[in-house]
N, C-alpha and C positions, 0 to 999 in steps of 0.2 A: 700569532695564531695562524694555523694553516688550515686552508680549505681544499678539500678534495673535489676539484672541478673535472669533470670528465672531459677528456681530450677528443673523445669519439662516442658516438651513439652506437648502441647495439644494432646490428644489422641482421635481418632474417636470412638465413642461408649462409651467412659467414660466421657469425658469432652464436647463433642459436639456430637450431633446426626445427622445421615445422612439426616434427614428432615430439619435440620437447616442450611445446607450448602447454600441453596438458599435463599438469603435475600429478594429478591424482584421480580416482575414481569414486570419490566421496559425495554424498549429498551435502549441499550447502544451503544456508539461509541467506536470502538477499532481500534487503529492506530499503524502502524509501519513504521519507516523510514530506508531508504537505501541510500548508495552512490555508484556511479560507474563513471568511467572515459571513455570518448569517445571523438572521433574527428568528425568533419563535417565541411561542408561549405553550404552557402545558395545561391540559384539561384535568380535571378531577384531582387537583393538586392544591394544598393549602400552604402557601409560601411564596416567596418573591418571584418564582418561576412562573406562577399562573398569569403574570403580566407580561405584556410584550417586552422582550428584551433581546440583546445580542451577545454573541460570543465570538472570539477568535478561536476557532477549532483547530486542533492539530490531528492529522490523520497519519498513521503508520500502516504501511502495507508491507506484509512479510510473506515472501514466496520461498518455495523449496524446490531445488532440482539439481541434477548432475551436470557438471560442466562438459562442453562440447570439446572438439579437437583444438579449440583456441584457448580453452580454459574459462569459458564464459558459460553461465547457466542461462541467464536472461539478461539482456541489455537494461541497464538503468533507465536509458532513454524509453524503452518500451514500457517499463513499469510507469513511468511518468506520463506517457501518452494515454496508456489505458486508464489510469486513475483520474487524469484530467477530463478525458472524454465522458467516462462513466459516472464520475462522482462530483469532482471539483468544480468543473464548469456548470453543472447543473445545479449547484448549491451555493456557489460563492456569491455574496451580496444579494441573497434572495431570502424571501420569507418562507422558511422551511414548511409551515403549515400548508402552504399553497402548492409547493413543487414536489413534495414527497407524496407516496401513496397514502391513502387514509390510514393514519396512525397517530397516536400521541407521540410528539416529536422528542422523545427522550433519547439519550445517548445509547441506551440499551437496545432501543428499536432501531435506531438509525444504523448502529454497527452491523446488525444483521442485513439490512437492506444493502449497505455498502459491500458486505461480503458477496451477497448474491450477484450484484452488478459486476463486480470485478471477476468473480469466478466465471460468470457468463461470457465476459470478454475473452478469457482464456480459452474457453471451449469454442467460441465463435472463430477465433483466430487460430484454431488447431494447435495451440501451445500445450493445453491440457490433453493427456495426463503427464507429460514430461515436466511441466511446470505446474505445481500446485500451490494454491493459495493456502497458506499455513495459518495466518493470524491477520486480524484488522484490529487496531487500536484506535479509539477516537477520544481524544482529550477535549473535554468541554471547558475545563479551566487548566491551569498549569499543574494542579495537583489532583485532578479528578478525571478518570478515564473509564470507558467501558471497552470490553474486548470480547472477540469471538474467535475461536480456533476452528480449524478444519474438523478435528475430532469432535467438537461441541456441535458443528453443523451436522455431522453425520450420525449423531447420537439418535436412536429411537427412543422416544418418550412414551 
């Protein structure tokens, strides 16, 4: 069995030029996923979830943008920092009924709040409108999630 082991690493300026880093002018979707643990209970609900219980939530943040001269739309580290500051750190290992605005702590309500928080971070950091928040997905269990898209948030009802 033969392995192709590089003998040299590609060097900017020698093997590839700066003007070659950007391969295209397309819009791309960039996504990052997170997990956090929280407890909550639901009001006006007849079923198990009316009682205090917890979940390991999974959050997916999907953004849209064009790449810059380096071929990067938004750094994954920036998505992580924004999501952690605006959502994850505020909810992880917390009682959601205490830390969220007044609402029934359903996945459907929470996903809209999360969208608002992350979108506002993009505005505050002047990344918007170059980078747009396209979708937020919040899994309450491995098989059940709620989602909100930019188009849905912009709809007039």
